[in-house]
N, CA, C and O of each residue as an XYZ file, in Angstrom:
276
protein
N      44.481    151.255     74.499
C      44.548    149.919     73.921
C      45.884    150.202     73.818
O      46.046    151.383     73.512
N      46.925    149.583     73.951
C      48.357    149.308     73.934
C      48.990    148.685     72.381
O      48.771    147.474     72.358
N      49.399    148.953     71.641
C      49.681    148.316     70.421
C      51.528    148.507     70.191
O      52.248    149.467     70.465
N      51.759    147.580     69.772
C      53.340    147.266     69.586
C      53.701    148.215     68.429
O      52.959    148.315     67.452
N      54.830    148.900     68.546
C      54.930    150.072     67.696
C      56.153    149.325     66.977
O      56.101    149.099     65.768
N      57.198    148.967     67.717
C      58.505    147.763     67.158
C      58.951    147.224     68.553
O      58.568    147.504     69.689
N      59.849    146.393     68.102
C      60.776    145.583     69.363
C      61.995    146.236     69.700
O      62.887    145.728     70.379
N      62.012    147.859     68.996
C      63.331    148.407     69.445
C      64.658    147.886     68.753
O      65.459    147.153     69.333
N      64.786    148.272     67.643
C      66.135    147.682     67.255
C      67.213    148.848     67.373
O      68.438    148.770     67.465
N      66.446    149.854     67.344
C      67.606    150.824     67.466
C      67.748    151.098     69.233
O      66.964    150.880     70.156
N      69.041    151.637     69.184
C      69.893    151.987     70.434
C      68.964    152.663     71.203
O      68.636    152.179     72.286
N      68.370    153.964     70.719
C      67.396    154.970     71.578
C      66.192    155.087     70.584
O      66.135    155.467     69.414
N      64.993    154.501     71.704
C      63.549    154.737     70.606
C      63.352    156.125     70.677
O      62.995    156.531     71.783
N      63.501    157.019     69.726
C      63.658    158.349     69.487
C      62.292    158.647     69.512
O      61.966    159.800     69.798
N      61.157    157.539     69.182
C      60.227    158.178     69.014
C      59.330    158.394     70.532
O      58.289    159.042     70.636
N      59.916    157.798     71.442
C      59.424    158.043     73.224
C      59.413    159.731     73.541
O      58.373    160.296     73.880
N      60.608    160.392     73.395
C      60.515    161.261     74.136
C      59.847    162.550     73.448
O      59.385    163.508     74.069
N      59.877    162.410     72.150
C      59.294    163.585     71.507
C      57.452    163.505     71.458
O      56.772    164.481     71.139
N      56.899    162.225     71.818
C      55.769    162.722     71.940
C      55.084    163.376     72.776
O      55.149    163.157     73.985
N      54.318    164.290     72.235
C      53.908    165.659     73.338
C      52.689    165.103     74.731
O      52.453    165.656     75.805
N      52.023    163.614     74.045
C      51.117    163.521     75.258
C      51.732    162.059     75.918
O      50.972    161.416     76.643
N      53.219    161.507     75.640
C      52.952    160.616     76.623
C      52.639    159.270     76.322
O      52.978    158.331     77.043
N      51.781    159.120     74.911
C      51.797    157.871     74.845
C      52.656    156.686     74.162
O      52.304    155.626     73.644
N      53.611    157.136     74.315
C      54.759    156.121     74.138
C      55.449    155.830     74.975
O      55.952    156.662     75.730
N      55.689    154.307     75.069
C      56.574    154.071     76.066
C      57.279    152.636     75.734
O      56.969    151.787     74.898
N      58.255    152.666     76.614
C      59.441    151.467     76.134
C      59.325    150.600     77.407
O      59.287    150.988     78.575
N      59.273    149.230     76.883
C      58.822    148.301     78.067
C      59.582    147.133     77.746
O      59.339    146.516     76.708
N      60.569    146.734     78.618
C      61.700    145.486     78.069
C      61.730    145.227     76.592
O      61.221    144.301     75.960
N      62.564    146.431     76.111
C      63.062    146.441     74.810
C      61.845    146.259     73.793
O      62.164    145.696     72.746
N      60.250    146.709     73.940
C      59.416    146.971     72.881
C      58.749    148.046     73.410
O      58.397    148.283     74.566
N      58.590    148.867     72.041
C      57.711    149.948     72.023
C      56.320    150.060     71.789
O      55.894    149.911     70.644
N      55.377    150.363     72.962
C      54.458    150.582     72.680
C      53.638    152.144     72.611
O      54.064    153.196     73.090
N      52.333    151.934     71.860
C      51.558    153.583     72.043
C      50.177    152.638     72.380
O      49.639    151.598     72.002
N      49.953    153.972     73.563
C      48.887    153.699     73.926
C      47.633    154.719     72.906
O      47.503    155.941     72.977
N      47.037    154.004     72.233
C      46.116    154.809     71.268
C      44.963    155.376     71.990
O      44.301    156.232     71.404
N      44.585    154.967     73.346
C      43.544    155.903     73.752
C      43.984    157.753     74.184
O      43.257    158.729     74.366
N      45.302    157.602     74.212
C      46.085    158.730     74.512
C      46.731    159.436     73.500
O      46.896    160.656     73.531
N      47.169    158.564     72.436
C      47.866    159.429     71.028
C      46.526    160.138     70.649
O      45.393    159.663     70.730
N      46.948    161.541     70.162
C      46.353    162.661     69.430
C      46.663    162.631     67.950
O      46.283    163.641     67.358
N      47.195    161.816     67.294
C      47.609    161.381     66.031
C      48.781    162.548     65.543
O      48.849    162.684     64.321
N      49.463    163.177     66.146
C      50.073    163.841     65.574
C      50.925    163.803     64.625
O      51.114    164.729     63.836
N      51.639    162.488     64.623
C      52.344    161.747     63.202
C      53.728    161.970     63.843
O      54.513    161.078     63.522
N      54.229    162.869     64.626
C      55.587    163.222     65.360
C      56.659    161.842     65.502
O      57.800    161.732     65.051
N      56.019    161.059     66.129
C      56.787    159.696     66.229
C      56.857    159.171     64.951
O      57.890    158.502     64.910
N      56.290    159.134     63.897
C      56.541    158.551     62.703
C      57.494    159.298     61.975
O      58.230    158.656     61.225
N      57.621    160.415     62.035
C      58.296    161.548     61.448
C      59.533    161.246     61.906
O      60.251    161.096     60.918
N      60.111    161.090     62.849
C      61.002    160.850     63.929
C      61.774    159.676     63.778
O      63.004    159.711     63.815
N      61.026    158.481     63.583
C      61.049    157.350     63.581
C      61.889    157.218     62.126
O      62.942    156.591     62.008
N      61.249    157.890     61.121
C      61.530    157.493     59.882
C      62.816    158.324     59.812
O      63.633    157.926     58.981
N      63.106    159.272     60.441
C      64.373    159.793     60.247
C      65.615    159.667     60.483
O      66.633    159.983     59.867
N      65.275    158.857     62.054
C      66.592    158.430     63.066
C      66.735    157.304     63.076
O      67.835    156.784     63.262
N      65.555    156.594     62.858
C      65.758    155.457     63.855
C      66.463    154.356     62.684
O      66.604    154.663     61.500
N      66.873    153.006     63.282
C      67.454    151.857     62.446
C      66.986    151.203     61.460
O      67.522    150.854     60.408
N      65.423    150.979     62.061
C      64.942    149.997     61.416
C      63.501    150.694     60.440
O      62.856    150.233     59.498
N      63.434    151.766     61.073
C      61.852    152.618     60.173
C      60.459    151.963     60.500
O      59.522    152.044     59.705
N      60.369    151.329     61.677
C      59.381    150.687     61.788
C      58.087    151.432     61.972
O      57.157    150.718     62.349
N      57.818    152.695     61.792
C      56.755    152.991     61.949
C      56.296    153.664     60.494
O      55.291    154.349     60.301
N      57.337    153.266     59.500
C      56.981    153.647     58.104
C      56.130    153.365     57.417
O      55.738    154.011     56.446
N      55.496    151.815     58.034
C      54.379    151.467     57.135
C      53.209    151.496     58.225
O      52.112    150.963     58.057
N      53.567    152.129     59.258
C      51.932    152.426     59.984
C      51.399    153.859     59.809
O      52.012    154.917     59.664
N      50.161    153.609     59.861
C      49.292    154.666     59.572
C      48.840    155.432     61.006
O      48.778    154.908     62.118
N      48.563    156.743     60.667
C      48.031    157.620     62.331
C      47.116    156.823     62.685
O      47.205    156.215     63.752
N      46.129    156.687     61.904
C      44.937    156.007     61.867
C      45.404    155.007     62.947
O      45.168    155.227     64.134
N      46.053    153.929     62.540
C      46.758    152.892     63.169
C      47.396    153.111     64.845
O      47.253    152.374     65.821
N      47.955    154.099     64.745
C      48.664    154.727     65.781
C      47.565    154.893     66.832
O      47.630    154.229     67.866
N      46.551    155.754     66.617
C      45.305    155.988     67.213
C      44.443    154.769     67.618
O      43.817    154.728     68.676
N      44.457    153.914     66.821
C      43.267    152.346     67.274
C      42.381    152.846     66.383
O      41.263    152.953     66.888
N      42.434    153.154     65.381
C      41.220    153.587     64.512
C      41.528    152.477     63.099
O      40.584    152.178     62.367
N      42.489    152.106     62.920
C      42.459    151.038     61.935
C      43.190    149.546     62.142
O      43.117    148.695     61.256
């Protein structure tokens, strides 16, 4: 299942290149996570909170990313 992470308010979606499973994709200025592929490592959350403009993943849990919440 694809979940919208954010509408990409940052110039570069920092979360996309760090995902070890490639579960994060950027399509038409919206960033999605494929919850079936996500392993719940949380790297995307850490990178988003540290480097992104809008901190979109700050309030989202790892369970949410994995489609469990």
